[in-house]
C-alpha angles and dihedrals in degrees: 000000000000114000094251094058098046119117106278125244132157097279094042090053090052091047093048091049091050093050097040101041119001100050097039089050090047091049091052089051090049089055100044103020096095089065096039108039121074100233146014092248092054090049090052093049091052089053091053092047101042103033114015098045097042091045091052090052090049090051091052093048095046108030093154091055089049091052090052089058090057090068092068110105093220092057091044090055091047093049089049089054090045092051092050090049092053092043090054089067084082091071101022129099100216122199091212134058110279093230090059091047092052091058096055098070088046090057089056092046089054089056090054091051091044092057092045094050094049095045092049095050109026107010094178092058093077090054089049090049090055092047092052093045092048092053092050094045092049092052094048092044093051090050091048091049092050091050091046092053091049093049097036120143126168110281095018115137122200118242102176136218137309119010094353109120109163131049094224094049090045090054089060091062094042089048091049092057093040087056091048091054097046092045090050090049092051098042097050138016094222114112090000096156093046091050093050093047091048091049091053090053091052092045090053088052090052090051090049091055089056090224119147104188095072088061091058089046092050090050089054089049092051090049091050092049092048090054097040098041108021106191140120092275094054092048090048088048097056088048089052091051092051093048091046091050090054089049088052090061089063103032104042115116088237123030103258097224092046090072092052116203096320090240091293096137091050092048091048092048093052091045092051089052089057092045091054089057090062105017107158107050102008128216096301138255115326095354105161119254122205123180130163114201090201101279099099093254123111117220117210097197132052090227090230125085094213092053088047090057092047091049095051103033106014126215092324092058092041092055090053091046092050092046091053092054096042092049091050091051092046092053089048090051091049091056097034091135087071109084090210092062090047092053094044094048091048089055089052092049089051090051092051091050095045090046092061091083102020141062138019115187108074102195114053141138113281109295142126094301090065089070089063100046123006104035093054093043093048090048092052090046091053092050093045095049090050091050091052092047090053090053089055092046090052089064098036121072116204120215114240116194124200095266094048090046091054091047092050096047097038111130089005121147118238109232098175134009142169136194091289096053140267119358100177124023128184106220127214092265089056093250119130125243111203118192125207118198123198109250096201141008092248106050140138086237089075087065100037110015117221091239090058091047090051092051095044092048091049091053093047093048092052091049089053092051096255112130114239136160119290109249117223102174145332123224144196106216128219092249096054096263123120130221142191126212116207144156108254121235118250119241139055134283117269088236090059092045091053090048091053095045109114098204139039088234091060091047091049091052092050090048091051091051090049090050089056090048091049090052089051090054092050093045090054092050097253113151105186107188092187093052112144135129092269091061095050117081127201103217127210088253090063092248127117126246134188131232136181092045105171097102103058141113122206120193129183096246138048117286118262121247092257092050091051091050091049091050091053090050089058089058092052091065089083111074096209094046090048092052094050101039107030102031117022099030103021092125090055092048092051091044091056093042092052094058094081103013131089111264095234091056091047092052091047093050092046092051092046093051093049091049091051092049091051092052096044 
């Protein structure tokens, strides 16, 4: 059973409180605290109190769960980097006390565990943390912009409120949230206007700081989004970024080119010279750097995260660092149909871009640099570990006795029932609990239970880029039935959408889009026996998703012509569906289907459908 539905005892109540309230609140404060809290030291203390301490308690309560996190490759790579960093103290000449330096990587590790614990117990809490933080950050940013406009004098650069103390560092946080809003806008249609408006606020804040690097980083984000989610919104986005960058040339507090390159090339060149003197293992963790680009001022950072890694840990450390980022991006690409992965990977891309001209020391106490490195990586780790846990759950059935069943379904709302009792229940956490009863003593469900088929099909569909419900757990019930718990998809059935359509033109367009979706299913080898318009959802993003997935076969190659014909025959069992799809709007269905299907198959299907309609 998921952690939040386990039988409660004292420790479980503490653990549930930590994961449902303490850590999400701490995470929100991590995101917005730099603008809200009065100083850097206060911000750090809040991190210790609301994330480090609760996470440590959670680790002590659930050591087995913690050990399971250690199997995730991303965390393994991070711990390898952490271990090399600590080991490098042997040959380093740190500017800070070693005891203090040893704590800093642990602070980052706690953030990784924090994200994993919350995602595994209350996945929606992280989204709620971001929502709360975004609202707070927007309010403070609007106030700061208003004050900046009132007090503006030529050459003035906005810093912002709270613990923010430097325009460039402030731009990292504004850029982080600008990225969050544009990635959310691109990945899903929901709240599109709010996301765009919020992005524009953050972009104005970036302009007010006079910083240029965030523009490059945002352009990289827009490019990533265009590649990962090619749609009209992503294309519009990259156009918006280009136009905004041009506007920046005219609206920035200081003309961008007037400041030159701020001695970055000279600093990088001098840093590379030092790196080449000790290329393989570097100078060690926190070894001071001092370079003078010829202006009589010594710079203590290379102003480039990658050069910072090379300086401290050499090529060995850099390879681990690079592997960590590439692996995180690869996992995000693999699950790019999940908006959460798109948003998280976009934040990482922004961090990579912004880090090209900023930073040096990798491990530090919580500050602005965390928004470029550790917050995105920890977010991707949390998502990835949850994805892996679901894959394990899909093959492991959990026993649910009568008492546990009653506890789980208590105060639930019955969505669907038959003469034998509930079939689908909406639980208190808004997830769905679908029950499968054995129809006969001798049944294939005794070998592969329907709940397990449902979960396995959902996982395979998501891997193939077809949106399906998020599986939380599968169960074997005390009475011999099986059940699957999942998060329902948003949206409405295509049947309902067609009912509500006010014009035949709108119905024809929906039918054409469905025809294209149907062709995609067949091309990917998906034979959905229960396919009808009540099992196809039109999502807020405009894409289609599938529900009721137990009766499905997924092969590794496109369906044959005969299988496609048989699948269409299944859909003709429903009179209303048949009337819409195969009679009134057949041309639209075939038009959509032909967009990604071989012409000879399209002609054969069209002829077969017309012959069936004539004989029916």
